[in-house]
C-alpha positions as CSV (number, residue, x, y, z in Angstrom):
1,M,-12.2,-5.4,-2.4
2,I,-8.2,-5.7,-2.5
3,G,-5.5,-2.9,-1.3
4,I,-2.3,-2.9,-2.4
5,F,0.2,-0.6,-0.1
6,Y,3.2,0.1,-1.2
7,E,6.3,2.3,-1.1
8,H,8.4,0.9,-4.9
9,P,6.4,1.8,-7.9
10,H,8.5,-0.6,-10.1
11,W,7.9,-4.1,-8.2
12,F,4.5,-3.7,-8.3
13,T,4.9,-3.9,-12.0
14,P,4.2,-7.2,-12.7
15,L,2.0,-7.8,-10.0
16,F,-0.1,-4.7,-11.3
17,A,-0.6,-5.9,-14.5
18,E,-1.3,-9.9,-14.2
19,L,-4.6,-7.9,-11.9
20,D,-5.5,-6.1,-14.7
21,R,-5.6,-9.1,-17.0
22,R,-7.9,-10.6,-14.6
23,G,-10.2,-7.8,-14.4
24,T,-9.9,-8.6,-10.5
25,P,-10.6,-5.6,-8.3
26,Y,-8.2,-3.8,-6.5
27,T,-6.3,-0.5,-5.2
28,R,-3.3,1.2,-5.4
29,L,-1.8,2.2,-1.6
30,H,1.6,3.9,-2.5
31,A,2.8,5.0,1.2
32,E,3.8,8.3,-0.1
33,R,0.7,9.4,-0.9
34,H,-1.8,7.7,1.2
35,S,-3.7,9.3,3.8
36,F,-6.5,7.9,6.2
37,D,-8.8,8.5,8.5
38,P,-8.5,6.9,11.5
39,G,-12.5,6.9,12.4
40,S,-13.6,5.3,9.5
41,T,-13.9,1.7,8.7
42,P,-11.2,0.0,5.9
43,P,-13.2,-0.2,2.8
44,F,-10.8,-3.0,2.9
45,D,-11.2,-7.0,2.3
46,L,-7.5,-7.9,2.0
47,V,-4.6,-6.1,2.3
48,L,-1.3,-6.9,0.6
49,N,1.2,-4.6,3.0
50,R,5.3,-4.4,0.8
51,M,6.4,-1.2,3.0
52,S,9.9,-2.2,2.3
53,P,12.4,-1.1,5.4
54,S,14.6,0.2,3.2
55,A,12.6,2.9,1.7
56,W,14.8,5.5,3.5
57,L,17.7,4.8,1.8
58,R,15.5,6.1,-1.1
59,G,14.1,8.8,0.7
60,H,11.2,7.9,2.1
61,G,12.0,7.3,5.7
62,N,8.7,8.7,7.2
63,A,6.7,6.1,4.9
64,V,7.9,3.8,7.7
65,F,6.3,5.0,10.5
66,Y,3.1,6.2,8.8
67,T,2.9,2.5,8.1
68,Q,2.9,1.7,10.8
69,Q,0.1,3.7,12.0
70,F,-2.1,2.5,8.9
71,L,-1.5,-1.2,9.8
72,A,-3.0,-0.5,13.9
73,H,-5.4,0.8,12.1
74,L,-6.6,-2.0,10.0
């Protein structure tokens, strides 16, 4: 399973549309709404990380620090 970790939803509209068109299974992991259990095994074979450092300009600065921990877990 592919996980796509992102913060800005509009940047990924074309990618999500193409994956849907091809029938490729994936999971959207929106940084502001995401959570994980640090004791669990990640269910993904591949995670595409597109958390932008400029997220703080859009009011999502805390997600930058969260991402560091999520990536360490992966």
